[in-house]
LOLO-168875 format. One record per residue (C-alpha): residue number from 1; residue in one letter; x, y, z. Coordinates in pm, 1 decimal, padded with zeros to 6 digits. Layout:
! LOLO-168875
> seq | type | c1 | c2 | c3
> NUM | a | X | Y | Z
...
END
This chain:
! LOLO-168875
> seq | type | c1 | c2 | c3
> 1 | m | -00880.2 | -00424.5 | -00761.4
> 2 | q | -00691.7 | -00101.7 | -00713.1
> 3 | c | -00315.9 | -00059.6 | -00709.3
> 4 | s | -00096.6 | 00091.6 | -00441.7
> 5 | f | 00133.3 | 00281.8 | -00673.0
> 6 | r | 00109.3 | 00532.0 | -00956.6
> 7 | y | 00014.4 | 00344.5 | -01270.4
> 8 | r | 00001.3 | 00381.8 | -01642.9
> 9 | h | -00187.6 | 00173.2 | -01893.8
> 10 | r | 00023.4 | -00027.0 | -02134.8
> 11 | e | -00051.2 | 00029.3 | -02499.3
> 12 | k | 00206.7 | -00182.9 | -02677.5
> 13 | h | 00152.3 | -00553.9 | -02735.7
> 14 | v | 00414.7 | -00812.8 | -02822.7
> 15 | d | 00312.9 | -01108.5 | -03035.6
> 16 | p | 00333.2 | -01414.6 | -02806.4
> 17 | a | 00509.2 | -01632.0 | -03063.7
> 18 | p | 00681.0 | -01954.4 | -02949.6
> 19 | l | 00988.6 | -01876.6 | -02743.5
> 20 | k | 01324.3 | -02047.3 | -02759.6
> 21 | a | 01400.3 | -02240.0 | -02440.2
> 22 | r | 01704.0 | -02024.6 | -02372.2
> 23 | v | 01881.1 | -02020.4 | -02037.5
> 24 | a | 01787.7 | -01658.6 | -01962.6
> 25 | g | 01420.1 | -01732.1 | -02018.6
> 26 | p | 01154.1 | -01509.9 | -02174.8
> 27 | s | 01168.1 | -01133.9 | -02136.3
> 28 | l | 00917.8 | -00934.4 | -01932.5
> 29 | a | 00755.1 | -00816.9 | -02256.2
> 30 | e | 00710.5 | -01177.4 | -02370.4
> 31 | k | 00556.7 | -01280.1 | -02039.3
> 32 | c | 00317.1 | -00986.7 | -02053.4
> 33 | a | 00222.5 | -01067.7 | -02412.1
> 34 | f | 00127.0 | -01421.1 | -02309.1
> 35 | l | -00073.8 | -01307.1 | -02007.0
> 36 | e | -00262.8 | -01059.9 | -02226.4
> 37 | s | -00328.7 | -01316.9 | -02497.7
> 38 | c | -00621.7 | -01546.8 | -02563.8
> 39 | a | -00389.2 | -01838.7 | -02494.4
> 40 | a | -00379.3 | -01741.5 | -02126.9
> 41 | r | -00756.0 | -01677.4 | -02100.8
> 42 | p | -00935.1 | -01892.9 | -02360.7
> 43 | g | -01271.1 | -01750.8 | -02459.5
> 44 | q | -01225.4 | -01424.2 | -02269.2
> 45 | p | -01146.1 | -01073.2 | -02392.3
> 46 | r | -00804.0 | -00921.3 | -02340.0
> 47 | p | -00754.5 | -00803.1 | -01982.3
> 48 | e | -00697.7 | -00445.7 | -01878.7
> 49 | v | -00328.7 | -00410.8 | -01795.7
> 50 | i | -00190.4 | -00175.5 | -01530.8
> 51 | e | 00177.8 | -00121.2 | -01460.3
> 52 | t | 00284.0 | -00016.8 | -01109.1
> 53 | h | 00633.4 | 00050.9 | -00977.4
> 54 | t | 00674.2 | -00314.8 | -00880.5
> 55 | a | 00418.4 | -00523.7 | -01070.4
> 56 | m | 00218.3 | -00586.8 | -01384.3
> 57 | v | -00150.1 | -00630.5 | -01304.4
> 58 | f | -00383.6 | -00808.9 | -01547.8
> 59 | l | -00751.5 | -00738.7 | -01477.8
> 60 | g | -00977.9 | -00999.2 | -01632.1
> 61 | q | -01356.3 | -01020.4 | -01612.2
> 62 | d | -01357.2 | -01175.4 | -01265.7
> 63 | t | -00993.3 | -01266.9 | -01204.6
> 64 | v | -00681.4 | -01059.5 | -01143.0
> 65 | w | -00325.2 | -01176.6 | -01200.0
> 66 | k | -00039.0 | -00981.2 | -01048.5
> 67 | m | 00318.6 | -01048.1 | -01160.0
> 68 | k | 00607.3 | -00886.1 | -00972.8
> 69 | t | 00851.3 | -00712.3 | -01205.6
> 70 | p | 01227.8 | -00776.1 | -01174.9
> 71 | v | 01307.5 | -00434.6 | -01027.1
> 72 | r | 01559.9 | -00332.9 | -00765.4
> 73 | l | 01457.3 | -00030.1 | -00560.2
> 74 | p | 01593.4 | 00120.6 | -00238.1
> 75 | f | 01322.4 | -00055.2 | -00037.0
> 76 | l | 01299.9 | -00391.3 | -00218.9
> 77 | d | 01480.2 | -00623.4 | -00460.5
> 78 | f | 01269.2 | -00834.4 | -00697.7
> 79 | s | 01554.7 | -00896.8 | -00941.6
> 80 | r | 01574.9 | -01269.9 | -00855.7
> 81 | l | 01304.9 | -01524.5 | -00939.9
> 82 | s | 01324.0 | -01668.3 | -00587.5
> 83 | a | 01258.7 | -01323.1 | -00438.3
> 84 | r | 00952.3 | -01274.7 | -00659.3
> 85 | e | 00817.8 | -01615.6 | -00559.2
> 86 | h | 00868.3 | -01535.5 | -00191.9
> 87 | a | 00693.5 | -01197.9 | -00232.0
> 88 | c | 00395.9 | -01360.4 | -00408.4
> 89 | r | 00357.2 | -01624.3 | -00138.3
> 90 | e | 00389.3 | -01363.1 | 00135.9
> 91 | e | 00131.0 | -01142.1 | -00035.3
> 92 | v | -00121.6 | -01426.3 | -00042.0
> 93 | r | -00042.8 | -01543.5 | 00313.5
> 94 | l | -00065.7 | -01197.8 | 00467.0
> 95 | n | -00369.3 | -01076.1 | 00276.8
> 96 | r | -00578.6 | -01384.4 | 00342.4
> 97 | v | -00594.5 | -01272.6 | 00706.7
> 98 | l | -00806.1 | -00967.4 | 00618.5
> 99 | a | -00942.0 | -01051.2 | 00272.5
> 100 | g | -00981.9 | -01429.5 | 00284.7
> 101 | k | -00906.7 | -01712.9 | 00043.6
> 102 | e | -01200.8 | -01611.1 | -00172.6
> 103 | v | -01013.2 | -01293.8 | -00273.3
> 104 | y | -00650.2 | -01404.4 | -00252.8
> 105 | r | -00692.4 | -01734.1 | -00430.7
> 106 | d | -00348.7 | -01876.2 | -00504.1
> 107 | v | 00007.2 | -01839.5 | -00629.2
> 108 | l | 00045.8 | -01965.1 | -00987.1
> 109 | a | 00360.2 | -02070.2 | -01170.1
> 110 | l | 00428.8 | -01927.5 | -01516.0
> 111 | t | 00624.9 | -02196.0 | -01698.6
> 112 | l | 00817.2 | -02237.9 | -02021.9
> 113 | r | 00731.6 | -02567.3 | -02189.2
> 114 | a | 00973.4 | -02782.2 | -02386.1
> 115 | d | 00813.6 | -02661.3 | -02711.5
> 116 | g | 00902.0 | -02301.5 | -02621.6
> 117 | l | 00549.4 | -02189.5 | -02531.6
> 118 | l | 00451.7 | -02026.9 | -02206.2
> 119 | a | 00184.6 | -02185.2 | -01988.2
> 120 | l | 00017.6 | -02136.3 | -01652.5
> 121 | e | 00083.2 | -02417.9 | -01407.9
> 122 | g | 00243.3 | -02619.9 | -01687.0
> 123 | s | 00506.6 | -02892.1 | -01653.6
> 124 | g | 00796.0 | -02686.0 | -01788.8
> 125 | r | 01056.2 | -02468.2 | -01622.0
> 126 | v | 00916.8 | -02200.9 | -01390.2
> 127 | v | 01004.5 | -01856.0 | -01526.3
> 128 | d | 00787.1 | -01642.0 | -01295.6
> 129 | w | 00510.1 | -01640.3 | -01038.4
> 130 | l | 00166.5 | -01477.0 | -01022.1
> 131 | v | -00074.8 | -01385.9 | -00746.3
> 132 | e | -00429.6 | -01477.8 | -00848.4
> 133 | m | -00715.1 | -01275.1 | -00698.0
> 134 | r | -01087.1 | -01232.3 | -00734.5
> 135 | r | -01153.3 | -00903.3 | -00910.3
> 136 | l | -01313.6 | -00664.1 | -00664.7
> 137 | p | -01571.0 | -00405.6 | -00779.7
> 138 | a | -01363.5 | -00090.9 | -00831.5
> 139 | g | -01665.7 | 00131.2 | -00777.6
> 140 | e | -01702.5 | 00002.7 | -00422.7
> 141 | t | -01360.1 | 00097.4 | -00291.0
> 142 | l | -01375.7 | 00364.1 | -00021.8
> 143 | d | -01177.3 | 00618.0 | -00223.5
> 144 | n | -01394.5 | 00579.3 | -00533.2
> 145 | r | -01715.0 | 00599.1 | -00331.8
> 146 | l | -01597.5 | 00931.6 | -00185.2
> 147 | r | -01473.8 | 01066.9 | -00519.5
> 148 | d | -01795.0 | 00966.7 | -00698.5
> 149 | g | -02016.1 | 01145.0 | -00448.3
> 150 | r | -02150.7 | 00821.6 | -00301.0
> 151 | p | -02027.8 | 00849.3 | 00058.5
> 152 | p | -02048.1 | 00530.8 | 00263.7
> 153 | e | -02319.6 | 00470.5 | 00518.4
> 154 | r | -02215.2 | 00491.3 | 00881.4
> 155 | s | -02291.5 | 00120.4 | 00909.7
> 156 | e | -02039.4 | 00045.2 | 00634.2
> 157 | i | -01762.5 | 00235.3 | 00814.0
> 158 | g | -01869.4 | 00064.3 | 01136.0
> 159 | r | -01811.4 | -00274.9 | 00975.0
> 160 | v | -01464.8 | -00167.3 | 00860.2
> 161 | a | -01379.3 | -00049.0 | 01212.0
> 162 | e | -01506.0 | -00373.2 | 01366.4
> 163 | r | -01309.1 | -00583.4 | 01117.3
> 164 | m | -00988.0 | -00394.8 | 01189.1
> 165 | q | -01046.0 | -00405.9 | 01565.4
> 166 | e | -01069.0 | -00785.4 | 01549.2
> 167 | f | -00762.8 | -00797.5 | 01324.0
> 168 | y | -00555.0 | -00596.1 | 01571.0
> 169 | r | -00674.7 | -00810.7 | 01861.2
> 170 | m | -00539.5 | -01123.5 | 01691.1
> 171 | a | -00231.6 | -00966.0 | 01528.7
> 172 | p | 00116.5 | -01091.7 | 01624.0
> 173 | r | 00323.5 | -00884.2 | 01867.0
> 174 | p | 00676.9 | -00935.0 | 01730.6
> 175 | k | 00974.0 | -00932.6 | 01964.2
> 176 | g | 01159.7 | -00601.8 | 01939.5
> 177 | a | 00855.5 | -00432.0 | 01786.2
> 178 | g | 00911.7 | -00111.1 | 01981.5
> 179 | e | 01269.3 | -00064.5 | 01864.1
> 180 | g | 01177.4 | -00151.3 | 01505.8
> 181 | y | 00873.1 | 00074.4 | 01502.1
> 182 | l | 01059.5 | 00371.2 | 01648.6
> 183 | e | 01355.9 | 00332.3 | 01415.3
> 184 | r | 01120.5 | 00305.8 | 01118.0
> 185 | w | 00960.7 | 00640.6 | 01208.6
> 186 | m | 01292.7 | 00811.3 | 01279.8
> 187 | r | 01426.5 | 00688.5 | 00945.2
> 188 | e | 01110.5 | 00807.9 | 00768.6
> 189 | g | 01149.6 | 01146.5 | 00937.2
> 190 | r | 01508.1 | 01186.6 | 00818.6
> 191 | v | 01417.9 | 01087.0 | 00462.4
> 192 | n | 01120.1 | 01324.0 | 00469.0
> 193 | a | 01337.8 | 01614.6 | 00585.1
> 194 | g | 01605.0 | 01553.0 | 00321.1
> 195 | n | 01377.9 | 01488.2 | 00024.3
> 196 | l | 01139.9 | 01774.5 | 00097.5
> 197 | a | 01431.1 | 02015.7 | 00135.9
> 198 | e | 01571.5 | 01905.1 | -00201.4
> 199 | m | 01232.4 | 01955.6 | -00367.1
> 200 | a | 01157.9 | 02285.9 | -00189.2
> 201 | p | 01154.8 | 02490.2 | -00514.9
> 202 | h | 00845.6 | 02292.1 | -00620.1
> 203 | l | 00668.9 | 02339.8 | -00287.3
> 204 | g | 00664.8 | 02715.5 | -00245.5
> 205 | a | 00558.6 | 02867.0 | 00084.9
> 206 | a | 00402.4 | 02537.4 | 00199.1
> 207 | f | 00745.6 | 02397.2 | 00283.7
> 208 | k | 00913.4 | 02507.3 | 00602.9
> 209 | s | 01228.9 | 02322.7 | 00704.5
> 210 | e | 01140.1 | 02373.6 | 01070.1
> 211 | t | 00826.7 | 02158.7 | 01022.9
> 212 | a | 01031.1 | 01850.3 | 00934.4
> 213 | g | 01272.4 | 01924.6 | 01217.5
> 214 | a | 00988.8 | 01961.5 | 01465.4
> 215 | a | 00838.4 | 01631.5 | 01349.3
> 216 | l | 01164.8 | 01447.9 | 01420.6
> 217 | a | 01200.8 | 01614.2 | 01759.6
> 218 | l | 00842.0 | 01526.4 | 01848.7
> 219 | m | 00895.0 | 01161.3 | 01762.7
> 220 | e | 01214.9 | 01151.3 | 01968.4
> 221 | a | 01034.9 | 01314.8 | 02261.9
> 222 | n | 00779.4 | 01033.0 | 02255.5
> 223 | r | 01036.7 | 00752.7 | 02246.7
> 224 | g | 00954.7 | 00644.0 | 02602.6
> 225 | e | 00582.1 | 00616.8 | 02539.3
> 226 | i | 00634.3 | 00415.8 | 02219.5
> 227 | m | 00856.5 | 00168.0 | 02406.3
> 228 | e | 00599.8 | 00150.3 | 02686.4
> 229 | r | 00322.7 | 00075.3 | 02437.8
> 230 | a | 00534.4 | -00196.9 | 02280.0
> 231 | g | 00584.8 | -00350.7 | 02623.9
> 232 | l | 00206.5 | -00357.6 | 02668.7
> 233 | g | 00163.9 | -00538.4 | 02333.8
> 234 | l | 00023.5 | -00230.5 | 02161.1
> 235 | i | 00267.8 | -00235.1 | 01867.3
> 236 | v | 00148.3 | -00511.1 | 01636.2
> 237 | e | 00200.1 | -00650.7 | 01288.5
> 238 | g | -00058.0 | -00443.3 | 01105.9
> 239 | h | -00161.0 | -00373.9 | 00747.5
> 240 | g | 00127.7 | -00146.6 | 00648.9
> 241 | d | -00052.8 | 00054.6 | 00379.1
> 242 | l | -00404.8 | 00117.5 | 00506.5
> 243 | r | -00556.0 | 00370.9 | 00268.0
> 244 | p | -00909.8 | 00421.0 | 00130.3
> 245 | e | -00817.3 | 00256.9 | -00201.5
> 246 | h | -00740.3 | -00063.9 | -00011.7
> 247 | v | -01085.1 | -00086.3 | 00149.1
> 248 | c | -01367.3 | -00239.7 | -00054.5
> 249 | l | -01711.4 | -00175.4 | 00094.7
> 250 | e | -01862.5 | -00513.4 | 00024.6
> 251 | n | -02049.8 | -00679.7 | 00309.7
> 252 | p | -01841.5 | -00794.3 | 00487.2
> 253 | p | -01574.4 | -00537.4 | 00389.3
> 254 | v | -01258.0 | -00650.6 | 00216.3
> 255 | i | -00932.9 | -00488.9 | 00328.2
> 256 | f | -00660.0 | -00579.3 | 00079.2
> 257 | d | -00311.8 | -00494.3 | -00054.8
> 258 | r | -00150.0 | -00552.4 | 00282.5
> 259 | l | 00220.4 | -00471.4 | 00248.6
> 260 | e | 00425.3 | -00787.3 | 00191.7
> 261 | f | 00787.7 | -00694.0 | 00127.1
> 262 | d | 00906.7 | -00553.8 | 00462.1
> 263 | p | 00779.5 | -00667.1 | 00805.0
> 264 | i | 00918.2 | -00351.6 | 00968.9
> 265 | l | 00683.1 | -00140.3 | 00755.7
> 266 | r | 00390.5 | -00351.9 | 00876.5
> 267 | l | 00457.3 | -00267.2 | 01241.5
> 268 | a | 00173.1 | -00048.7 | 01363.2
> 269 | d | 00016.5 | 00113.8 | 01662.6
> 270 | p | -00352.5 | 00040.6 | 01586.4
> 271 | f | -00448.3 | 00397.2 | 01679.2
> 272 | e | -00186.7 | 00538.3 | 01440.3
> 273 | e | -00285.1 | 00313.7 | 01148.9
> 274 | m | -00657.3 | 00381.9 | 01185.1
> 275 | n | -00589.6 | 00753.1 | 01235.1
> 276 | y | -00396.2 | 00746.5 | 00906.7
> 277 | l | -00690.6 | 00591.0 | 00724.6
> 278 | g | -00907.8 | 00863.9 | 00875.4
> 279 | l | -00669.4 | 01138.1 | 00761.4
> 280 | e | -00677.4 | 00999.0 | 00407.1
> 281 | c | -01057.8 | 00999.4 | 00414.1
> 282 | e | -01046.0 | 01361.2 | 00532.4
> 283 | a | -00828.0 | 01445.2 | 00230.6
> 284 | l | -01116.2 | 01311.6 | 00020.3
> 285 | g | -01366.7 | 01533.7 | 00199.4
> 286 | a | -01497.4 | 01292.9 | 00464.8
> 287 | a | -01351.6 | 01405.5 | 00797.6
> 288 | w | -01635.3 | 01235.7 | 00988.7
> 289 | i | -01495.0 | 00890.3 | 00913.2
> 290 | r | -01188.5 | 00937.1 | 01134.0
> 291 | s | -01373.4 | 00939.6 | 01466.0
> 292 | m | -01581.1 | 00639.0 | 01361.3
> 293 | l | -01262.5 | 00441.4 | 01299.7
> 294 | l | -01098.9 | 00535.1 | 01629.9
> 295 | t | -01398.4 | 00506.9 | 01864.9
> 296 | p | -01422.6 | 00123.2 | 01854.0
> 297 | l | -01055.3 | 00098.1 | 01949.1
> 298 | l | -01122.3 | 00314.7 | 02253.0
> 299 | r | -01426.8 | 00109.2 | 02348.2
> 300 | s | -01229.1 | -00214.2 | 02314.4
> 301 | g | -01017.2 | -00121.7 | 02613.9
> 302 | l | -00694.1 | -00060.3 | 02423.7
> 303 | k | -00493.8 | 00213.7 | 02588.7
> 304 | p | -00485.9 | 00514.7 | 02354.4
> 305 | p | -00165.9 | 00708.7 | 02284.4
> 306 | g | -00113.1 | 01037.2 | 02466.1
> 307 | r | -00202.0 | 01360.5 | 02290.1
> 308 | q | 00157.7 | 01442.6 | 02196.8
> 309 | l | 00220.1 | 01096.1 | 02053.2
> 310 | m | -00096.0 | 01116.9 | 01843.6
> 311 | k | 00021.8 | 01456.3 | 01723.2
> 312 | s | 00356.5 | 01299.0 | 01630.2
> 313 | y | 00184.9 | 01017.5 | 01442.3
> 314 | g | -00034.4 | 01257.7 | 01246.5
> 315 | v | 00234.8 | 01506.4 | 01145.6
> 316 | n | 00482.3 | 01236.8 | 01043.5
> 317 | r | 00222.2 | 01061.0 | 00829.1
> 318 | c | 00139.2 | 01389.5 | 00657.0
> 319 | l | 00505.9 | 01463.1 | 00587.6
> 320 | t | 00559.0 | 01113.8 | 00449.4
> 321 | r | 00262.0 | 01156.6 | 00216.5
> 322 | a | 00395.2 | 01495.9 | 00106.0
> 323 | r | 00736.4 | 01344.9 | 00035.3
> 324 | l | 00592.9 | 01049.9 | -00159.0
> 325 | a | 00386.2 | 01290.7 | -00369.0
> 326 | i | 00666.3 | 01530.3 | -00459.8
> 327 | d | 00910.2 | 01244.5 | -00523.5
> 328 | h | 00702.3 | 01160.2 | -00831.9
> 329 | l | 00880.3 | 01454.1 | -00996.4
> 330 | r | 01200.2 | 01246.3 | -00976.9
> 331 | d | 01055.1 | 00975.7 | -01204.3
> 332 | a | 01199.6 | 00931.4 | -01550.8
> 333 | e | 00846.6 | 00947.7 | -01691.0
> 334 | i | 00624.4 | 01191.3 | -01500.3
> 335 | r | 00250.5 | 01158.6 | -01545.9
> 336 | t | 00033.9 | 01456.3 | -01447.8
> 337 | p | 00331.7 | 01664.7 | -01323.3
> 338 | e | 00097.2 | 01941.4 | -01206.7
> 339 | k | -00074.9 | 01702.1 | -00963.3
> 340 | w | 00213.7 | 01616.9 | -00730.5
> 341 | p | 00314.9 | 01963.1 | -00599.3
> 342 | l | -00050.8 | 02036.4 | -00521.1
> 343 | q | -00087.4 | 01709.9 | -00332.9
> 344 | a | 00241.4 | 01763.5 | -00147.1
> 345 | r | 00137.9 | 02115.9 | -00042.5
> 346 | f | -00194.4 | 01983.4 | 00085.6
> 347 | y | -00019.0 | 01740.4 | 00320.6
> 348 | l | 00241.1 | 01996.9 | 00426.0
> 349 | e | -00037.1 | 02234.5 | 00528.8
> 350 | r | -00205.6 | 01954.7 | 00724.2
> 351 | a | 00124.4 | 01876.4 | 00900.0
> 352 | k | 00164.9 | 02241.2 | 01006.5
> 353 | m | -00193.7 | 02255.3 | 01130.5
> 354 | i | -00142.4 | 01945.9 | 01344.8
> 355 | l | 00182.5 | 02083.8 | 01487.8
> 356 | t | 00028.8 | 02418.8 | 01576.1
> 357 | g | -00290.6 | 02266.2 | 01713.0
> 358 | t | -00516.1 | 02447.0 | 01468.1
> 359 | r | -00685.2 | 02116.8 | 01385.4
> 360 | a | -00734.5 | 01779.0 | 01549.3
> 361 | d | -00447.7 | 01536.9 | 01503.1
END
């Protein structure tokens, strides 16, 4: 399994001694200590532990546990136990559509027993919730295959495209999807413009304020077509975070880490979402994948977006990726600080190329 967010490996361990059955319950460190311990996985070695912005992920030999952390961020609030339970159940429900029950196995209760010890699925008070998954082979994710110089076969990408085409065919078409989808992109555009302008000293000549302004204007100019596409049922409840690291090239392919915390962010024009996956593959040196992902959608009879709308989709995705990259420099603890300006500049250059027509969108 791969994670959606920047991660760091945890190095400190807390002794999982018996806990007092206090009202506040065990701390996050105590929960993590138990989930890392032999008590949680009898007869197995300690798991690898990865910390993301919103979860602690425990990678065992063949099983993954993911525990949401009690964080409150601008885009989500996991501070309450009930919210973390809801997010875990939504993650399993949504991801079983693309990945199946064999990968997204269950939601488990972490409980505090009367004797003060933590247990999985015990009879005590529930103190947190975990998503249990089958561990996927990390070497077979699309991003790692491209980075390791083992590019996928055309047949493998064809299976991914076919799986997503079927997914979009069956996906719900929520009421008000057009308004929600458009507002989501306009909001993203405003945030992109503001954040990139604030971080301009780190971006050098790659940042031009007029690029962000042009992206907003282009999206607004395509308002009518977006609403028309929604009326035709072409704005659906999609994946929400379709990137190469969320595609495992097993046979059949497993598409995972579907976004669970905000249904608005899952709204998608299938052509936009698949184009985004193609752009991310291009960033990894495999531009040929993009056309293979889009062609089956065209053959399926789905009406494609007009050229200007596709241009809008591409440039806004690139600006969002640039903003997410450079925003890492706002973190209290910055890992690989030299990486993020380079990545942001890469996407800014791609955005300008799409706007000026010097490359395909």
